[in-house]
N, C-alpha and C positions, 0 to 999 in steps of 0.2 A: 478651513485647511488648519490653523491652530484648532480646533474641538473634536478633529477627528486623528490628529497628536494624541492630546488628551483621552482619550476614549482608547488605545493603545496603550496611551504609558499607567495610565489607571488600571489594564485589563491585568498587567505584567506584575505591578509594582509588589513588593514584600516578596517578593520569590529567591529561596536560594541562594546562595552564590553558589551551592554545588549544580540544583538546580539546573542556573543557567551553565555549569561549565558539561554536564552531558549531554543538553543540547547541543553546546560546541560542535560538541564529539559525533552528534547526528548529526550536522549540520556541512563539515569535515567527510563525511563517510560519508551520506547518502549526495552530497555536490558533485562526489568520484563517479553517482554510480553511473558510468555511459556505459556499460554494455546489456542491461539489460532490454532498454528499447531501442536498440538495433544488431538485437541481438537474433533475430530473424531473419537481417537484411542482412550479416555479415555469417551465415549460413546459406541461404542462397544465392549471395551474388559471390562475396571472395569461394566462399571454400566447396558450391556448387549441387549440396544435398539438394534432393528435391522435394517439393511442399510438405508430403507424405514424410519425410523423417527428420522435417523440421521441425515439426509440429511431436511427435515423437521424446525431437528431444528437452524443447521449450518446457512438454508435459516433466520429462524428467528430471526441468530446473525446480518443476513448482512440485515438481514428489522429494529433492532435496530441500528446502523450504520447510514442508510440512515434519519434516524429518530434522532438520534443526532448530525450529519452536520447539516441536518434546525432548529432544536432547538438552539444545540448553536452558528451558524450564529443570531437568531435572539435574540438569553438571553446576546447576547456580543454587541446589540444597549440597549440592556434592562439598564442591573447590570454593564458596564465593561469589557471585557475582562479581566482582573486579576481578576477578580471573581468569572464567566467561565470557568478559567485553573487551579483555587486554588482546586474549588469544586465537578468539574472534577476530578479532581486527586485522592482529601480526598473520596469520597464518593464513587468513580468508588474503591479504593481501596479497601473502607470497603465489599460492596456489593463480591469483587471477595474471596472475607474472608469468603463470607459466603456460595455461593455459592458451595461448598463439601456438606455439612448439606444439599442441595438438592439434592436427588435421583429421586424423583416419578417425571411421563415422565407432569401432567399434572400441576404442577407444576414450576417445572424445564424450561418448554417454556415462562413465561412468566420472566420468571426471568432470564435469559439470552438474553429476549429483554431488560431489564432494564437497567444490565447494560454493554452491550455494548452499547444503548443509551447516557448510563452518561458518559460513558469513549471517545465515541464517540464527544461526547462533546467539548471536548480537540482539535480537526484541529481546526476548522473556528477560535474559539479565538485566537489559535494562529499561525495561518497564517497572523492574523490581525493584532498583536501585531508583528509580525517578523514587518512589514509592516514599523509601528508604530514606534519601536525603532532604524528604520535603517536609516542610512545616505540616504542622496535623493537619493547620485549620484554611490551609494552601493546596492540598494534592490534589487536586483536580482542573486549577491552573495552570500545577507543575509538566500534569500530561498533556495542556492546551499549547503548551511555551515547546514540549516536544515537539507534538505534531504540528506544530507550524514550524521549524525546522525542519524537522521532513521535507514539507514541502516548498519549504525555501529551497531546499539543497536541490529537489529535485526540479524546481527549475530552471538552477544554473546546470547540470548535468549534461541533459537529454544538450543543451542550445552550444556547451562543449563537446561534447559526444560527437555536434554531427558538425562539426569544424575541423577534430583530428579522423576524421572517420575518414573527411574527405582530402583525407591523405594519404594516411594507413591506415587501414582494420586494427593494426597489431597496436597504435599509438594509443585506444582505449581502454584496454585492457591494459595497458602499461602504465597510465594516469588514475585510473580505479587499481588497480594492486599498491603503486603506493599512495594517490590518496586513504586508501585505508591506514597501511603502514604505517603514513604520519597520523593518524589517527588514535592509533591506537599507543605512540609513543608520546603524544601531546595527553591520551586520559590514563596516561601512567605514571608522567613525575605527578603531576593532580589528586590523584586519589590514590597514592600508594600508599600515604601518611594519615587520612583524614576518614572517620567513623559518619558511620549513618546517627542521623535522629536518635535523641531518647527513645520519641515518639514513633512508632511505628503503626500501620494498618495493621491488621490483625488475618494470617497466618490466611490462607484461604483451606487450608488441612479444615479449619472451621466448619464448613461451609458444608464439605461432605456427610456432617452427623445428621441437618437437616432433610427436604425432603429432593429431594434428583430435578431439576432439569427434563432430563429424560421420561417423565411419564407428568407432565408438563403439554398435555396435547396441543397447545392454541400456543406458545411457544415452540416446540419442534416444529410445529405448520412455518412459523414466522423462519430460523434455522434455517428452510426449504427454502425457502423463499427467498431470504437474501443468497443463498446459497446461488442461486438460478440467477439474482440481481446483478451477483460478480462476477458469474463466467460471462453475462454481455460485458460490467463493464470493464471488464481485466482484455480483450479484445484492442485496450487503448494503448496496453503494449508491445502484443504480439501479431497481431493481425494488418491492426492497421499500419503499421509503418511500410510494413511489404504493400498491401496494397498505395501507402503513397510515390510508392518507388515505380512498383510495377504499371501503374491504370496513369497514375499525373507526370510519373517520370522526374519527380523531386531531386532536388541534392538533400547527403546527407542534411550540410550546415541546413536547408529548408526545415528538414524532418526534424533532426535537434530545436528548433527552434518553437515548432508548433509543439512537438509535446512538451519541452518547456514552459506552454506557456498553458501548459493545465497544474502547472505545481503554482508558476504563479498569481494565477486567479482565484486558485483555495489561499493562497496566504494570504491573497491581497483583502478578499472579503469575507472570507468564512466565520471569521471571530464576530464582525461587525453586523450583518448577517442573522447569525445562531443568537448572539445578542441580543438585538432585534426582535424577535420573531420569538424567542424561551418562552415570555410568558405572554405569546397573542394567538398562535397555532397549535390546534393539535398534531399532535408526532402524525396519527395517523396520516394528518392530509398532506404532510411536510414528506412524510414518508413515499405517497404516492407519487404524490408530485414528480420529483426528485425521479422516481422510476418511469415517468413518464418521458419524462429529459430525457432521460439515459436515450429510453430506445427512439424518441426524435430527431436526439443527433447521429444515429447511427442511417437510419430513414433517409436523410440526411445526406447522407451520402454518396446514395445514387439521381440525386439532382447534380450533382457537383462538375460545375464545367469548368473549376478555375480556384486560385487561390482562396479568392473573399469570400466564396458558403466553405471553404474546409475551413475557417479560419472562424467563421459562426458557428462548425459541426463540433467546433473545440469548445470555446465558452460555452457552448449548449450543456457539455460534458462534463466541464465544470463545473455548472451551476449546479449538474445532478446528481457531483458529487458536495456540496456544496447542504444542496439540500438535502440527500439522504443520509446520507453515514453518520452526523452526530446523532441523529434523531432517530439510527437504529441501534444507537449504543445505548442513547438514554433509554429508550423500551427498556432493552435488558434490562438495565440497571436499575428502573421503575417495574420489571415482570417479575424481579429477584425478592426474595425478601435480604434482612441484615447478614443473618449465618446462612448467605446462600450463594451470595455475589460471583462471591469468586466461582462458583460450576457452571453457573450462568454467562461470566464475560469470558470462561471454557470454552464454553458450547456456542458460542458464537465467532471467540473469533479462529475457533477449527473450520464452521461453515466459510471465510474469504479463504483459510488458508486451503480445504478443501478446492474451492474453486481459482483458484490459482495455477492448482498444476491440473485441473479437466479443461481449463477456459483455450488455453493453445492449440489442446490438441483436435476439441470438439469445433475450433474456430479453425483449424488449418486443414480437417476436413470435407467443411461445408468448401470449400472454397477446391479444394483439389477436387471433385465431383463437380458444386453446381454450382463455382467462380463468384465471384465479389457482391455482385450486385443481388442471387441468393442469399446470401451470409446477413449481407444490410438486412432484406430484408424478415429474415428469420430476430433480426435479434430489435430488431422495432416490434414484431409481432410478441415472439419471450416477454419484453420488456410491458405488453401491453397483458398480455395472460398472467404477470405475478403482479400486477397494479389493481385487476382485477380480484384475484384474492389475495391478496393485501388486505384490501375493503373489505369481505369477505372473514376474513380471517382476525381481523384487528376493530371492527367496527362498532363491537361492544362491549368490546375489551381494555384500550386501548387509554392510555393515560389522558385523559384532556389535556392537560398544558405542562409542561416543561414546569413548571414555578411546584 
């Protein structure tokens, strides 16, 4: 136990106080992220929308997230990272407080888009702040700390959200809104008089002077395959909660615990596994294993007769995330040169944002026409195909090891 604690302590020793506080802001914010895991159930059960309408609204939420990612980056250059984060947290909180009052489809659709856009402006500004407030020698570990905070928050949020939803869905929006506003207030008073580190990473603009990732055929195929992987993975947030509710008749509290398990597993095991596998395993192998595990986790749902197999499937999906996602980022970074990493990372991030928009629409359309069983087999088949295509695309070109 002492050795385990030492591993965690050593991994995060030496990080700046500001980096820790940015992680605290994300922890508060993501611990309050109770709406998204239950949004599909809220729309179908509480508001009575059909699966097709729900898919369109979830896709609209994803489109708002894409717009927010782009807008947040642009505004960060115009009015500073500080004001983008403060306004995103506080205004986003206010919008979540207003959402329960809007129940008509034609009004809810643009409101969901606006709320998602405002909230997701936080991410690029927060990412820029992590780099700006980090010591030059440990920028990467500061990003890892931020990711750990997000995953810990996501493990807590759905669990609390399930308890609140069992009483009233409106409480989800109120808790999410209040947590955003509290995070905004905390952020404002801590960072209002602080200045970033004197030495900061080179701006992304320098990367654009060199060769574009859009002319890198291998990487473009990688981005498309990553989008496909993400569409399958993101069923976690959209169709899986509906499946738990409609097929297994689980309570909101149990659904919240199942979804929160994902964040908890990633929080507990990602750093340990990545640190162990980092010098030992090829990047390509880890991406393929993670992709196959993702498909297997969804395939198991077609054999599930009780809660125990649902837990196994969630564990597999969590380890699919651990195995694939960090190594996808590593491949992206190693594929780029020193002066165009920003462009490569930007295109990679866009693949996830696109999948976040497409996943709910495609998933709910399959359910509406063919049912859950076909959806899960489709996810498994798509994962197998993507894994094979990853192999043929990366086998001659992949970075051999992370070191």
